[in-house]
C-alpha positions in Angstrom: -12.6 -55.3 -26.0 -14.5 -58.1 -24.8 -13.6 -59.8 -21.9 -15.5 -63.1 -22.0 -18.9 -64.1 -23.6 -22.2 -63.8 -21.5 -25.2 -65.4 -23.0 -28.6 -66.2 -22.0 -29.3 -69.8 -21.4 -29.4 -72.5 -18.6 -26.5 -71.0 -16.8 -27.4 -67.9 -14.7 -25.8 -64.6 -15.7 -24.6 -63.9 -12.5 -22.7 -67.4 -12.5 -21.1 -66.8 -15.8 -19.9 -63.4 -14.8 -18.4 -64.9 -11.5 -16.9 -67.9 -13.5 -15.4 -65.5 -16.2 -13.7 -63.2 -13.6 -12.5 -66.3 -11.5 -10.7 -67.8 -14.7 -9.0 -64.4 -15.6 -7.9 -64.1 -12.0 -6.4 -67.8 -11.7 -4.8 -67.4 -14.9 -2.6 -64.7 -13.4 -3.8 -61.9 -15.6 -5.3 -60.0 -12.7 -2.4 -60.0 -10.3 -3.3 -59.8 -6.4 -4.0 -56.4 -5.2 -5.6 -55.4 -8.6 -8.8 -53.4 -8.2 -11.5 -54.5 -10.0 -14.0 -52.3 -11.9 -17.1 -51.1 -10.1 -20.3 -53.1 -10.5 -21.7 -50.4 -12.7 -18.7 -50.3 -14.9 -18.2 -53.8 -15.4 -22.2 -54.3 -15.9 -21.8 -51.4 -18.9 -18.6 -53.4 -20.5 -20.4 -56.9 -20.3 -23.9 -55.6 -21.2 -25.5 -57.2 -18.3 -27.4 -56.0 -15.1 -25.7 -54.6 -12.3 -27.4 -56.9 -10.0 -25.8 -59.9 -11.7 -22.4 -58.3 -11.2 -23.1 -57.7 -7.5 -24.1 -61.4 -7.1 -20.9 -62.5 -9.0 -18.8 -60.1 -6.7 -20.4 -61.7 -3.6 -19.8 -65.1 -4.6 -15.9 -64.3 -5.4 -15.9 -62.6 -2.1 -17.3 -65.4 -0.1 -14.7 -68.0 -1.9 -11.9 -65.7 -0.8 -10.8 -64.9 -4.5 -11.5 -61.2 -4.3 -11.9 -59.0 -0.9 -14.4 -56.1 -0.7 -13.7 -52.8 1.1 -16.8 -51.1 1.0 -16.8 -47.9 -0.8 -13.1 -48.3 -1.6 -13.7 -50.9 -4.2 -13.0 -54.6 -4.6 -9.5 -56.2 -5.1 -7.9 -59.6 -6.1 -7.3 -61.4 -2.9 -3.6 -61.4 -2.0 -3.7 -65.3 -1.4 -5.7 -66.3 -4.4 -3.0 -66.8 -6.9 0.7 -66.3 -7.4 1.9 -62.7 -8.3 2.9 -62.2 -12.0 6.5 -62.2 -12.7 8.0 -58.7 -12.5 9.3 -58.7 -15.9 5.8 -60.0 -17.4 4.5 -58.0 -20.1 0.9 -59.4 -19.6 -1.6 -56.6 -19.2 -5.1 -56.9 -17.3 -8.0 -57.4 -19.9 -10.0 -55.1 -17.6 -7.7 -52.2 -18.4 -7.1 -50.2 -21.6 -9.8 -49.1 -23.9 -12.9 -49.9 -22.0 -11.6 -47.9 -18.9 -9.5 -45.2 -20.5 -12.1 -42.5 -19.5 -12.2 -43.7 -15.9 -8.4 -43.4 -15.7 -8.7 -40.0 -17.4 -11.1 -38.9 -14.8 -8.7 -39.7 -12.1 -5.9 -37.6 -13.9 -8.0 -34.4 -13.8 -8.8 -35.0 -10.3 -12.2 -36.6 -10.2 -13.3 -37.8 -7.0 -12.8 -41.8 -6.7 -16.5 -42.5 -5.9 -17.5 -40.5 -9.0 -15.2 -42.0 -11.6 -17.9 -44.7 -12.8 -20.4 -41.8 -13.3 -17.9 -40.1 -15.4 -16.7 -43.3 -17.5 -20.5 -44.1 -18.4 -21.5 -40.5 -19.7 -20.3 -41.1 -23.2 -22.5 -44.1 -23.7 -25.5 -41.6 -23.3 -27.3 -40.9 -26.6 -27.5 -37.2 -27.6 -25.6 -34.3 -25.9 -22.7 -32.9 -27.7 -21.1 -34.5 -30.6 -20.3 -33.9 -34.2 -22.4 -31.6 -36.3 -24.5 -34.5 -37.9 -28.1 -35.8 -37.6 -28.8 -39.5 -37.8 -32.4 -39.4 -39.6 -32.5 -43.2 -38.6 -32.4 -42.4 -34.7 -35.1 -40.9 -32.8 -33.9 -37.9 -30.7 -35.7 -37.9 -27.5 -32.4 -37.4 -25.7 -29.8 -34.7 -25.2 -30.5 -31.1 -25.5 -31.3 -30.6 -29.1 -33.2 -27.6 -30.0 -35.8 -27.1 -32.9 -34.3 -25.3 -35.7 -36.0 -22.2 -36.4 -35.4 -21.0 -40.0 -36.9 -17.7 -39.7 -34.6 -16.7 -36.8 -31.7 -18.2 -38.6 -32.5 -15.8 -41.6 -32.9 -12.8 -39.4 -29.5 -13.8 -37.6 -28.0 -13.9 -41.0 -29.1 -10.4 -41.9 -27.9 -9.3 -38.6 -24.5 -10.7 -39.3 -24.3 -9.0 -42.8 -25.4 -5.7 -41.2 -22.8 -5.5 -38.7 -20.0 -6.6 -40.9 -21.0 -4.1 -43.6 -21.1 -1.3 -41.1 -18.5 -2.1 -38.6 -15.9 -4.4 -40.1 -12.8 -2.8 -38.8 -14.3 -2.5 -35.1 -15.6 -6.0 -35.1 -12.7 -7.7 -36.7 -10.1 -6.2 -34.4 -9.5 -7.6 -30.9 -12.3 -7.1 -28.5 -13.3 -6.4 -25.0 -12.6 -9.2 -22.6 -15.9 -8.4 -20.8 -17.9 -8.6 -24.0 -19.5 -6.1 -26.7 -20.6 -3.4 -24.6 -24.0 -2.8 -26.6 -25.2 -6.3 -26.0 -24.1 -6.3 -22.2 -26.1 -2.9 -22.0 -29.1 -4.7 -23.7 -28.7 -7.8 -21.2 -28.7 -5.3 -18.2 -31.8 -3.8 -19.3 -33.4 -7.1 -19.9 -32.5 -8.4 -16.5 -33.6 -5.1 -14.8 -37.1 -5.5 -16.5 -36.9 -8.8 -14.8 -36.5 -7.5 -11.5 -32.6 -7.6 -11.3 -31.6 -4.0 -11.1 -28.2 -3.9 -12.8 -25.8 -2.2 -15.4 -23.8 -3.2 -18.2 -20.4 -3.1 -15.8 -22.3 -6.0 -13.9 -22.5 -8.3 -16.9 -19.9 -10.4 -18.4 -20.4 -12.2 -21.7 -19.0 -15.8 -21.8 -18.8 -18.5 -24.4 -21.9 -20.4 -23.0 -22.9 -21.4 -19.7 -20.2 -24.1 -18.6 -17.4 -21.6 -19.7 -18.9 -19.2 -17.4 -19.2 -21.8 -14.4 -15.7 -22.8 -15.3 -14.6 -19.2 -14.9 -16.0 -19.1 -11.3 -14.5 -22.4 -10.3 -10.9 -21.1 -11.4 -11.4 -17.7 -9.8 -13.0 -18.5 -6.4 -12.4 -22.2 -5.6 -9.4 -23.8 -4.2 -8.9 -27.5 -4.7 -10.6 -29.4 -2.2 -13.3 -26.6 -1.6 -16.8 -28.1 -0.9 -19.4 -27.1 -3.5 -23.3 -28.1 -3.0 -25.3 -28.8 -5.8 -28.8 -30.4 -6.6 -29.0 -34.2 -6.9 -30.2 -35.1 -9.5 -29.0 -32.4 -11.3 -27.4 -31.2 -14.9 -24.5 -33.3 -15.4 -22.4 -30.4 -17.1 -22.5 -28.6 -13.7 -21.0 -31.6 -12.0 -18.2 -31.7 -14.6 -17.4 -28.2 -14.3 -16.9 -28.5 -10.5 -15.0 -31.6 -10.5 -12.6 -30.1 -13.2 -12.2 -27.1 -10.7 -11.0 -29.3 -8.1 -14.3 -29.1 -6.1 -15.4 -31.7 -3.5 -19.0 -32.0 -4.6 -21.9 -32.8 -2.2 -25.4 -33.5 -3.6 -28.6 -31.9 -2.1 -31.6 -33.9 -2.5 -34.7 -32.4 -4.4 -38.2 -32.1 -2.9 -41.3 -30.9 -4.4 -40.4 -27.1 -3.3 -36.8 -27.3 -4.6 -33.7 -28.3 -2.8 -34.0 -29.8 0.5 -33.2 -26.6 2.6 -32.7 -28.9 5.7 -29.8 -30.8 4.0 -28.5 -27.3 2.8 -28.5 -25.9 6.2 -26.6 -29.3 7.8 -24.1 -29.3 5.2 -23.2 -25.5 5.3 -22.7 -26.4 9.2 -20.6 -29.5 8.4 -18.8 -28.5 5.5 -18.6 -24.7 5.1 -19.1 -24.7 1.2 -17.8 -22.3 -1.2 -20.7 -22.5 -3.8 -24.4 -23.5 -3.7 -25.4 -24.3 -7.3 -29.3 -24.1 -7.8 -31.5 -24.1 -10.7 -34.7 -22.3 -9.3 -37.2 -22.4 -12.3 -38.0 -25.9 -13.8 -34.7 -27.6 -12.5 -32.8 -30.0 -14.7 -34.0 -32.8 -14.7 -37.0 -32.7 -12.6 -38.8 -29.8 -13.9 -39.4 -28.8 -10.1 -39.8 -25.1 -9.5 -38.6 -23.6 -6.3 -41.3 -22.2 -4.2 -41.3 -18.7 -2.4 -40.3 -20.0 1.1 -37.4 -22.1 0.1 -36.2 -19.0 -2.1 -36.2 -16.8 1.0 -34.7 -19.5 3.2 -31.8 -20.0 0.8 -31.1 -16.4 0.5 -30.9 -16.0 4.3 -28.6 -18.9 4.8 -26.3 -17.7 2.1 -26.1 -14.3 3.6 -25.6 -15.5 7.2 -23.0 -18.0 6.2 -21.3 -16.1 3.4 -22.0 -18.8 0.7 -22.1 -17.9 -3.2 -25.1 -18.9 -4.7 -24.6 -19.8 -8.5 -28.2 -19.5 -10.2 -28.6 -21.2 -13.5 -31.0 -19.6 -15.5 -31.1 -21.8 -18.5 -34.7 -22.1 -19.0 -36.0 -19.0 -17.3 -37.4 -17.4 -20.6 -39.2 -20.6 -21.6 -42.3 -20.2 -19.4 -45.0 -21.4 -21.7 -47.6 -19.3 -19.9 -45.4 -16.0 -20.6 -45.4 -15.3 -17.0 -41.7 -15.2 -16.2 -40.7 -16.1 -12.7 -38.1 -13.5 -11.3 -34.6 -14.9 -10.8 -33.6 -15.5 -7.2 -31.1 -12.8 -7.9 -34.0 -10.4 -7.9 -34.4 -10.8 -4.3 -30.6 -10.7 -3.4 -30.0 -7.5 -1.5 -26.2 -8.4 -0.4 -24.7 -9.5 -3.6 -24.4 -13.2 -2.8 -26.0 -14.5 -5.8 -24.5 -14.8 -9.3 -26.8 -15.3 -12.3 -25.9 -17.2 -15.3 -28.1 -16.9 -18.4 -27.5 -18.3 -22.0 -28.6 -16.8 -25.2 -27.2 -19.9 -27.1 -29.6 -22.1 -25.3 -32.6 -20.3 -26.5 -31.4 -19.2 -29.9 -29.0 -21.5 -31.5 -26.5 -23.5 -29.5 -23.7 -22.7 -32.1 -23.6 -19.2 -31.1 -21.9 -19.9 -27.7 -23.1 -16.9 -26.0 -23.9 -16.6 -22.4 -23.6 -14.0 -19.8 -23.0 -13.7 -16.0 -24.7 -11.0 -13.8 -23.1 -10.3 -10.3 -21.7 -7.3 -8.4 -18.9 -5.3 -10.1 -15.9 -6.7 -8.0 -16.9 -10.3 -8.9 -17.2 -9.3 -12.7 -13.8 -7.8 -12.5 -12.3 -10.8 -10.9 -13.8 -13.3 -13.7 -12.7 -10.9 -16.4 -9.1 -11.2 -15.2 -9.6 -14.9 -15.2 -11.2 -15.1 -18.6 -8.4 -13.0 -20.1 -5.7 -15.6 -19.2 -7.8 -18.4 -21.1 -10.0 -16.4 -23.5 -8.9 -12.9 -24.0 -12.2 -12.0 -25.8 -14.9 -13.9 -27.4 -16.1 -13.2 -31.1 -17.2 -9.4 -31.4 -18.8 -10.3 -34.6 -21.2 -12.8 -33.1 -21.8 -10.8 -30.1 -22.6 -7.7 -32.2 -24.9 -9.8 -34.5 -26.7 -11.0 -31.5 -27.0 -7.7 -30.1 -28.6 -6.4 -33.6 -31.0 -9.5 -33.4 -32.0 -8.4 -29.9 -32.2 -5.0 -30.7 -34.4 -5.2 -33.7 -37.1 -7.3 -31.5 -36.2 -10.6 -33.2 -35.4 -12.2 -29.8 -38.7 -11.5 -28.3 -40.7 -12.8 -31.2 -38.3 -15.7 -31.4 -39.4 -16.4 -27.9 -43.0 -16.2 -28.6 -42.7 -18.7 -31.4 -40.7 -21.2 -29.5 -42.9 -21.0 -26.5 -46.0 -21.8 -28.7 -44.1 -24.6 -30.5 -42.7 -26.3 -27.5 -46.0 -25.7 -25.7 -47.8 -27.8 -28.4 -45.1 -30.5 -28.4 -45.4 -30.6 -24.7 -49.1 -31.4 -25.0 -48.4 -33.8 -27.8 -46.0 -35.6 -25.4 -48.1 -35.7 -22.5 -51.0 -37.3 -24.6 -48.5 -39.8 -25.8 -47.1 -40.8 -22.5 -50.8 -41.2 -21.0 -51.6 -43.5 -24.0 -48.7 -45.6 -24.1 -47.0 -46.0 -20.7 -48.1 -48.8 -18.7 -49.5 -48.1 -15.1 -46.6 -47.8 -12.4 -44.9 -45.3 -14.8 -45.0 -41.7 -13.5 -44.1 -38.7 -15.5 -43.7 -34.8 -14.8 -44.6 -32.2 -17.5 -43.1 -29.0 -16.4 -43.9 -25.2 -17.1 -40.9 -24.3 -18.7 -38.6 -27.1 -19.9 -38.3 -29.1 -23.1 -38.0 -32.4 -21.5 -40.0 -34.8 -19.2 -38.7 -36.6 -16.3 -40.1 -40.2 -15.9 -40.1 -42.6 -13.0 -40.3 -46.3 -14.3 -42.3 -49.0 -12.6 -40.6 -51.1 -9.9 -38.0 -53.3 -11.2 -37.3 -51.5 -14.7 -33.9 -50.2 -14.9 -33.5 -47.3 -17.3 -29.9 -48.1 -18.5 -31.0 -51.7 -19.6 -34.0 -50.0 -21.3 -31.6 -47.6 -22.9 -29.7 -50.2 -24.6 -32.7 -51.9 -26.0 -34.2 -48.7 -27.2 -31.0 -47.6 -29.2 -31.3 -51.0 -30.9 -34.6 -50.0 -32.1 -33.5 -46.4 -33.2 -34.9 -44.6 -30.1 -33.3 -42.9 -27.3 -33.6 -41.1 -24.0 -31.2 -40.2 -21.3 -31.0 -42.9 -18.4 -31.5 -41.6 -15.0 -27.9 -42.3 -13.8 -26.5 -39.5 -15.6 -28.3 -37.2 -13.3 -27.3 -38.9 -10.0 -23.9 -38.8 -9.3 -23.9 -40.2 -5.9 -25.7 -43.4 -7.1 -29.2 -43.7 -8.0 -31.6 -43.0 -11.1 -32.0 -46.6 -12.0 -35.8 -46.0 -12.3 -35.6 -42.7 -13.8 -35.2 -41.2 -17.4 -35.3 -38.1 -19.3 -37.2 -37.7 -22.6 -36.2 -34.4 -24.4 -38.7 -33.4 -27.1 -37.4 -30.1 -28.3 -35.7 -31.4 -31.6 -38.2 -34.1 -32.4 -40.7 -33.6 -34.8 -44.3 -33.4 -33.9 -45.0 -36.4 -36.4 -42.4 -38.7 -34.7 -43.1 -37.9 -31.2 -46.1 -40.6 -30.9 -44.1 -43.4 -32.4 -41.0 -42.7 -30.5 -42.7 -42.6 -27.3 -44.8 -45.9 -28.3 -41.5 -47.6 -28.7 -40.3 -46.9 -25.2 -43.7 -47.5 -23.8 -43.5 -50.9 -25.4 -40.4 -51.9 -24.3 -41.4 -50.9 -20.5 -44.4 -53.2 -20.9 -42.4 -55.9 -22.4 -40.0 -55.9 -19.5 -42.9 -56.0 -17.0 -44.5 -58.9 -18.9 -41.0 -60.7 -18.9 -41.1 -60.6 -14.9 -44.3 -62.6 -14.7 
């Protein structure tokens, strides 16, 4: 749906936005008391900068056409124009298709100040979508993994093996907690990494987000406060909001989460969870240092706060030296560790796991039984055979080498093509690069231009749920061919340089 046209020309963009909104309001299509979209949402709909919308709103406020109420929002003034007749069938052009996601966000209980963030997420290239691949679009966005044909063939042979030898067992009902041999293998794997555990302290899930959703449904009450990293992984925030949590963001420092903020917010809000990603945090790539780890554990123990540890990229340390999980230092059972085989092997497997104390695992299993009595025993058994036969270890060795090579190529391309003022971080165990743009370059606007040229990345706003990220973007290179990386980054670098040049 198009509200009104905005074109580059002698009339400034902000004035076109102001005049267009004023015309709609004075026509009566927006009755007095109607809440206008936020500046971010309207900027996205019109394809203009947020600053242009802010200037337009300021002019409308000055002229008394709208009234601004801080973080509550901007509303059509009661004295601006007559109300529509009660029997009128007219509807606001700012409602409907363009804002259906924002409305849906409110229906599922998303916080008002986060509804804009939710409404804009579908515009990000990459991420989750149909099982297709557009060869004309560069894939420096989302979390697409490089397809490993050898591991796929080995997984196929493992599927054939388990279906040939155990068809009656695996095609029947399964265990809610998951296929026990795989749980036992994961327990031994975690023990080797410093987390002494057993199969009874492992729950298999349908991936990381199902695990986090189970934790929310089991241990959260609506309105409970949860602390999480900001910027952070959007999937974590979506799960927390869906679970009815009031989310409070903790800033990132070079050492990990800001422990001063954590301490202050624990004192103020008495949160239920603290969600962290200690190794190569998404999206910043920061690894939590020893002092921060120890302090967080002490705070969690003293204040009885559950720490949810996201171990998504723990296995991807390119040096091969794995950083022990935070849970390895947990002596009182306050840390719940979440891992994923899908994110290392094939996303379509949907196999993750939770390692926690037995009482927590039992409670989670009861919740899981209500929504998912058991996940596929066939896939879990095949995955166990894959791990048991040593294929997982050889797969890790290959992808570490592959992604390490791509990381070096990306680093070289960024150094060559990025203009001065752009800063990037290449981390030890991620398949992406976190970029800070030069002053005055907006990543959301840059994203639209990049997509028009067949390139893409994830704009920074997707990771900052309290606002921000205009000068940040994430480049994910795992699924991009080595041959295309240089050209893809050159395209992005050229767009940044062009924007800098246009400013004079």
